[in-house]
N, C-alpha and C positions, 0 to 999 in steps of 0.2 A: 504493499501499500504506501501512495506517494506520501512525505511526509512535507510537511505546512511549518514547520519548523525555520523563523525567520533569524537573521540576525542584522541590526542597523546598526551601524556603528559600532559595535560590540555589543547592542544591546538585544537580548536574545527574548524573544516570545513563541508562545506554543504554536500562532500561526500569526500571519501576516495583518489579521483585520483587526485596529484599532478603531476607537473611538473618538473623532474627531471634538475638539477647544468648540463646547456648543452646551445647553442646561443639560444633556444627559452627562455630563460630567462634570456638575457644577458643585457635586458633595459627597462627603462618605458614604453617603447609604446609597446613592445610587450608582458610586464605582464599585462598590463590595458585590453587586447586586449583578454588574455587567460582569467581574471578573469568576462568578458564583456562575453564570450563564456559559463560559468559556470565551471572552474575547479577550484577544493575545495583550491587547494594552489599551492605554487610554490618555488621550491628552488632557488634560487636566484646563476646566474652562478657565480663562485668561484672568491672569493677578495681573495687578498695579496699584493706582490712587482707587482708594474706596468710592466708588457711586452711586446715583441712585435710579434703577432704571423705572420704566414707563408702562401703564395699563391702558390699553392693550398693546400687546406686544404683534404680533403676528397678522398674516394673511396668507391667502395661498390662490395659486391657479388651478383650475381641476378643468378636466377635458375629456369630452364626451364620455361622462362618468364614471369616471376615473377619477378620486378625488386625489388635490396633492399631488398635480407633476409639478410645481413647482413650489416653493415655499419664502416669501421673505418675512425675514422678521430686522425687528428694530430694537432689538434686545442688545446692550451694550455690556461689559464685559462684568466677572464676579460683583455683586453688590452685595455680599458677605464680609463680614473683617479679616482682613488679611490672618492673622494669629491663626481665627478658627480656621480658613483653608490648610493654613501650612500643620497645624496638629493634626488636620484629618488625613493628609496628603502622606505623611508621616507614619499613621496608623494602617491606612491600604496598602504602605512597601512591606510593611513589618508581616501583616497577614500574607501578600502573595505576592514573595523577593522573584519570582519567577516570571509576572507578566512586566509588560514595561509601564513605565511610568515617565512618561513626558508632560512639563508642565508650561503652560502658552503665557508668554510675559508683553506686558504693555507698562513699559516705567515711565516717568515725565521723561519730556524731554534732554534730558542732561545727566551728565558721566556720573553722577554720582547717585544719582536714584537708578540708575542701571545695576551697578556695584553693589548698591547696600540689596535689593531684591534679589541678586542674582543669590547672593553670600547666605539668605534667608532661606530661601527656595534649596539650595545645595546640603543646606544644614539638614533637610526632610527625608536625605536617602534617594530623591529624584533621579532619575536615570538617564533623564537630557533634556531641555532646555528649547522649546519653541519659541521664536519670536513673531510675536502677533504685528506685520508690518500689514496687516490688509484691512481692519475693519472697516467698515465702507462708510460708518455714521457716527455723529456722537462724538467720538473723539478727534476726528478730522480736526476740528476747530483749534483742539488742545496741540496741535503739532503732531499727534499719534495717529497709531493706525495706519490707514491708506495715505495720509499724509507723510510718511516716510516711505511707503512701498511706492508712492509714486515717482519720489527723485532719488535715481541709484547715488549719489553722492550723499545726501542725507542716510539711506541705507546705509553704504560704506562706515560712514563715519560711527551710526549704532553699532554696528557688529563688530568694530574696532575698539568701541569701551566694552562689550560684553565680551570679545577676548582676553580683554586684562585680567578677568578675574574668573571667566568660566574655568575650570578645570571637570565637566563631562559635556557630552560632546553637545553643540548649537545646530539646530538646526530654524532657517528663517523661513516662514511663510508670508507667502507671494500673493499680491492683492493683482485679481483679471483686470480692476480699472485699471486700464494701462493698454497702448497700441500693443505692447509686445511686453511683456514677462523678460524676456532675456537681458535686457539692460540691468535690470536692479536684481537679478540672477547673477549675474556676472561680479557685480560690484558686490555682492554680499560674498561669494566665491572668495572674491579676491582679499576680500578683507579679511577670512579665515573662516567664515562660516565650514560646518562642516557637513551641513547637509541642505536639503532643501525641499518645502514639503507647498505644494501647490492643486489646486487653488479654494482662494478665500470666497467669500459673496459676489454676487455681480451686484449694482448698483439697480436698484428696480423702484417702480411701481407697479401694484402687481392689477390696479381695476380702480375704478369708482363706484361708490353708491348711488345709485339710481335715483333714489330718491331722498338720501341728504345731499347729494351732492359733493362729497367728501370723502376723495381715497381712502383703501383698505392700508393698515389699522388705522383706526381713529383713537385719537387721543383726546378726548373733550374737545371736540370739533376741527382738529389740526390733523395732521399728519405729516411725515417726512419721506426721504429717500431709505428704503430699504435694503437688506443684502439678500439678495436671489439664491438659491439653492434647492437641492433637487436633482428628478430627473432633467430636468428641461435643460440644467447645466451643463450636462454630461459633453454634449460635443464640442464646445468651446473648453471645457477643463482639458478634453484627450488631444483636443490641437493645442494649447498650451502646456499640458507637458512636453510633444513631441518635439516643440521647438528647443525647450530646454535639455532634453535627451540628445537633441544633434548640434547643438551646440558645445565647441571643442572647452568652452572652459568650464561650462555648468556640466556639463555630462563627466567631468572628473570626479561629481559628490551623488551619492545613494536619492531618490527623491521620495517622498511620503507624496501619493496621488490622494486628489480628494475632488469631490463635484459631482456628486448623482450615484454612487453608488449605493444600490438596492438590489443585485443579485448578484451570485457566485461570478455570473458570465462579464458585469460590469468590471467586478473586481480583476478579473481574468485580462478583458482590456486592456484596463490600465496597466496592469504590471505588461505586460508584451509591449507595450509602449514605455515602458522604462521605470517605470514605479516597484521599488523593493517594500513599500509596506502600503496598505490604502486604511483612508480614517474613511470612518463613517457615520453621520448623523442623521439626515431626515429622515431615512428608514426605519431609523431606532426608534425618531418620533412618532411615528405613523404604526409602526406594527410591533415596537420591546426589544427590548433584548435577544429574546428567544431565535430571532432571525439567525442570529449565529452559528447554530446547528445548521440551515440549509445552506452557509454560505461557506461552511469548510466542507460538509459532505461534498456541496456541491464540484467545488475548485479540487478536491483532493481525487474525487471520481471520473473530472475529466483530464487530471494530470495521470492518473492510470491510462487511460483510454491512448492519449497521446505517447504514454512511454516516458515521460516524466519523473524521475523519484523525487528531487527537489524542487522548488521555486527558482532558483539561480537557470535551473535548465533553459527555462524560457522568458525569464525576465527582458527586457528590451530586445528582443527576437522581430520584435514589427516595427519596428525603428526605421530601419534602411529600404520597407518598401515607401516609403512615405517620400517625396521627390518633389520640385516645384511641376505646374503644369508643360514647361518647356519640355522637360526628359522626360514625357510618357509616348509610349510608341502610336504613334498616328496610323499604323499598320494593321494594330488591333481592332477587330471587329467581332461584335455580338448581334444580334440579332432573339428576340421570342418566339417563343414555342408554347403555344395553348394545348392543353393537357384535355381532349374532347369527355375523357372518361371522368374529368375531376368537375370538370370545369360548370359552376351553377346557372350559368345562362343570366347574370345578373349585371351585364352590360357595364360595366363598372371601368372594366377596361376598355372599352370602344372608346364611352361618353370621354375618358382621359385626352385617351389618342386624338379622339378630333378633335378636341374642342382645346385643349392644350399645347398639344406634340407636333407630332409628323403624318398625320391621317396614315397608320399601317395598316391598322386593322380593320378588313370587310364585312359587313352583317350580313346577314342571310336569314330572310324571311323566313319562319320556319313553324309548324304546328306541333306540338304545345311552346315548343321554345325558339328564339333567336340563335342562331350559330356565330358562330369568331371566329376567323382564322387571320393569321398575322401575313399582311404583304411583305414578303422579304426584301423585294427591292427597294419598298420605301423605309423601310425600320432602320433606326440608325443606333439601336441598342442603347438607349437612354433609362432605361429599368423603371419606366414607369408605371406600365400596365402592372408589370410584375407588383412593384410597391403598395398598386390602390386594391390589386385581388385580394378578395378574403381569404381563398382556399391555398393553403400550405401548399408548396410546389405544383400549382398548377399552370402558373405559367415560370418558364425556366426560361435563363439565358445561354443561347449556346454559340460558339465561337465559331466564326465564320475564315476560313483560309481566303486570303487575298493577296494579290501580285504585291510586290513595295514600292511601286509605284501610286498606286492605288490612291484617289484622292476622297470621295466619298460611294457611296452608294447608287444615286442616277448616273452619275462619273462612269462606273465601271459596267452599269448597265447600257450607256450609249457606246460605248466601247466595243459591246458585242461578247465580252467574254464570261466564263460559266461562272456561276456563285455555286462553290462547293463545300459539300460539309468538312467540317474538321474533323 
């Protein structure tokens, strides 16, 4: 059976699944229950100057009956006393020494504050520090959170302050609220950060109440930009993760991936694109700690199926397959195929192709059902029909062999050359 044992900067955990810095890691009660359930590690909710949080705090985007496709929050860092957090961290480490205990930090923007906070956290026995350079709301006005992560030189300076006193591994958490995460990632690594984590939440407004006219969440008749997370942000997280994995500077350090991880498949995708560990939040807020069973079982079974004995066998394996558009093979062509035995005659593929693509599907009226077939000479292999089809494997994409000087399907047909199956 495949091993999920993970080593991240010498921090060992029984599996790569960590809870991200968020409400589920806000106190000892939650963290101990998570460890008892089987989570490999936690990133304790961000510590810093004590603040007061607002009510309400969350809003969400639902989609086609699925609740919480994306979660928006305007909650700040921990609002509990620092000494209480520190004592609870120490107790969790004592009770579960085999689990990764990372503590998220956001000190005031001066060297002394960072030094003092780091020393207090290290006294708890925590295994690592995560520098929160990504909080997208509230702390920005104080020159903290995203205000640090959006300026590579400020990030570099803060990491340098941290490295002056830190004796345990340092992870820098990057904000996605930038054009590219690479400049801040580079600055952090060059300043001494031993690892990176990404992404933090994305600034957002999830919607407006059409009765009150107030955006959600409503705090006494007002709202503010929040941090967006959950399944909706996963594609953005994967893109930013890959840019870090492909950069010659940032690729030198391990990465803890964050952003919409809800299933073992999500975790495998993050790891294939360079993550050593993965951090989960929204899925736990929706389904609870017990999802760890499915995460571990699913990833382990997939590894067995693929012949991987340990996670390092596949971490980063897909990074090299992402390239610039100019490097893609223009002579590679696929066309759609409809399996008539699986077709339910709903017509969704025809509508999508006819109205929004390349008019490559023929409709033949019939009784009791219409029939749909692909016009291969028109098909450009865009995948749209396959994506909208509600029946798994009813529509497949098949490679077509063509000559090296091929320009497009219509030109190929114009030349009178045959279309041969792969």
